[in-house]
Residue frames as qw, qx, qy, qz and C-alpha x, y, z in Angstrom:
[[0.690, -0.117, 0.477, 0.531, 82.83, -52.92, 116.24],
 [0.263, 0.779, -0.090, -0.563, 83.88, -50.22, 113.60],
 [0.587, 0.085, 0.655, 0.468, 84.09, -51.53, 110.01],
 [0.285, 0.381, 0.461, 0.749, 84.53, -49.04, 107.16],
 [0.041, -0.205, 0.094, -0.973, 83.36, -46.23, 109.37],
 [0.645, -0.371, -0.331, -0.580, 80.11, -48.01, 110.51],
 [0.312, -0.337, 0.717, -0.525, 79.43, -49.15, 113.93],
 [0.732, -0.011, -0.572, -0.370, 78.25, -52.78, 113.48],
 [0.739, -0.446, 0.362, -0.353, 77.21, -55.08, 116.32],
 [0.148, -0.461, 0.866, 0.126, 79.46, -58.15, 116.82],
 [0.621, 0.198, 0.743, -0.152, 76.61, -60.58, 115.91],
 [0.606, 0.739, 0.083, -0.282, 76.21, -59.04, 112.62],
 [0.119, 0.729, -0.653, -0.168, 79.95, -59.39, 111.89],
 [0.410, -0.169, 0.895, -0.050, 79.86, -63.11, 112.96],
 [0.651, 0.419, 0.570, -0.275, 76.81, -63.68, 110.83],
 [0.486, 0.806, -0.212, -0.262, 78.32, -62.06, 107.82],
 [0.091, -0.595, 0.796, 0.068, 81.43, -64.22, 108.38],
 [0.530, 0.059, 0.836, -0.129, 79.42, -67.46, 108.61],
 [0.659, 0.648, 0.254, -0.285, 77.47, -66.50, 105.43],
 [0.283, 0.799, -0.490, -0.201, 80.81, -65.79, 103.57],
 [0.231, -0.369, 0.900, 0.025, 82.29, -69.11, 104.60],
 [0.641, 0.285, 0.668, -0.247, 79.09, -70.86, 103.55],
 [0.620, 0.747, 0.008, -0.239, 79.10, -69.32, 100.09],
 [0.144, 0.713, -0.669, -0.154, 82.84, -69.96, 99.71],
 [0.446, -0.173, 0.873, -0.096, 82.31, -73.57, 100.63],
 [0.692, 0.515, 0.441, -0.247, 79.48, -73.98, 98.00],
 [0.430, 0.828, -0.284, -0.220, 81.81, -72.48, 95.38],
 [0.112, -0.577, 0.808, 0.038, 84.58, -74.76, 96.20],
 [0.616, 0.084, 0.764, -0.171, 82.36, -77.78, 96.17],
 [0.676, 0.684, 0.141, -0.235, 81.17, -76.81, 92.63],
 [0.227, 0.804, -0.521, -0.174, 84.67, -76.32, 91.46],
 [0.327, -0.347, 0.878, -0.043, 85.73, -79.66, 92.76],
 [0.690, 0.382, 0.563, -0.246, 82.67, -81.32, 90.97],
 [0.608, 0.765, -0.087, -0.191, 83.59, -79.71, 87.76],
 [0.026, -0.696, 0.715, 0.059, 87.24, -80.79, 88.14],
 [0.521, -0.050, 0.844, -0.115, 86.12, -84.49, 88.69],
 [0.676, 0.609, 0.334, -0.247, 83.92, -84.27, 85.67],
 [0.403, 0.814, -0.382, -0.172, 86.79, -82.91, 83.44],
 [0.252, -0.465, 0.849, -0.003, 89.21, -85.61, 84.88],
 [0.659, 0.139, 0.720, -0.164, 86.68, -88.32, 84.09],
 [0.621, 0.739, 0.084, -0.247, 86.09, -86.90, 80.47],
 [0.243, 0.792, -0.543, -0.134, 89.67, -86.75, 79.71],
 [0.426, -0.316, 0.842, -0.103, 90.29, -90.15, 81.16],
 [0.710, 0.402, 0.552, -0.171, 87.61, -91.63, 78.85],
 [0.501, 0.831, -0.146, -0.191, 88.92, -89.71, 75.94],
 [0.005, 0.671, -0.739, -0.067, 92.43, -90.99, 76.60],
 [0.593, -0.057, 0.795, -0.112, 91.09, -94.58, 76.95],
 [0.699, 0.627, 0.268, -0.216, 89.23, -94.33, 73.66],
 [0.348, 0.845, -0.388, -0.122, 92.34, -92.91, 71.97],
 [0.262, -0.522, 0.812, -0.016, 94.72, -95.50, 73.50],
 [0.638, 0.082, 0.762, -0.069, 92.60, -98.56, 72.60],
 [0.311, 0.444, -0.407, -0.735, 91.22, -97.19, 69.23],
 [0.208, 0.100, 0.969, 0.091, 89.21, -100.37, 68.91],
 [0.330, 0.631, 0.616, -0.336, 85.98, -98.54, 68.26],
 [0.406, 0.314, 0.476, 0.714, 87.22, -96.34, 65.60],
 [0.030, -0.841, -0.481, 0.244, 85.50, -93.35, 67.15],
 [0.139, -0.680, 0.169, 0.700, 88.08, -90.67, 66.00],
 [0.173, -0.028, 0.706, 0.686, 87.96, -91.85, 62.42],
 [0.025, 0.632, 0.762, 0.137, 84.17, -91.79, 62.55],
 [0.117, -0.837, -0.242, 0.477, 84.26, -88.26, 63.87],
 [0.242, -0.436, 0.463, 0.733, 86.76, -87.36, 61.18],
 [0.128, 0.269, 0.809, 0.507, 84.56, -88.79, 58.45],
 [0.043, 0.791, 0.594, -0.142, 81.50, -86.88, 59.81],
 [0.093, -0.791, 0.049, 0.602, 83.43, -83.43, 59.65],
 [0.208, -0.297, 0.616, 0.699, 84.95, -84.22, 56.24],
 [0.216, 0.470, 0.816, 0.257, 81.50, -84.99, 54.81],
 [0.044, 0.885, 0.359, -0.294, 80.28, -81.52, 55.65],
 [0.164, -0.687, 0.339, 0.621, 83.31, -80.05, 53.80]]
């Protein structure tokens, strides 16, 4: 099989394709994990903001204002 002017055996092409699919799958799995982590973080942040029973945001604001 001719690829970019090189004569490659068919098994090498299939092996390269399998490796490319494997690497792409790993990248997609990592991106999905990061997405779930971000969704969970923002859901917790929204819950804290909606309930506001703990006073977390006023506590953070007091910490930042004490440095200024």
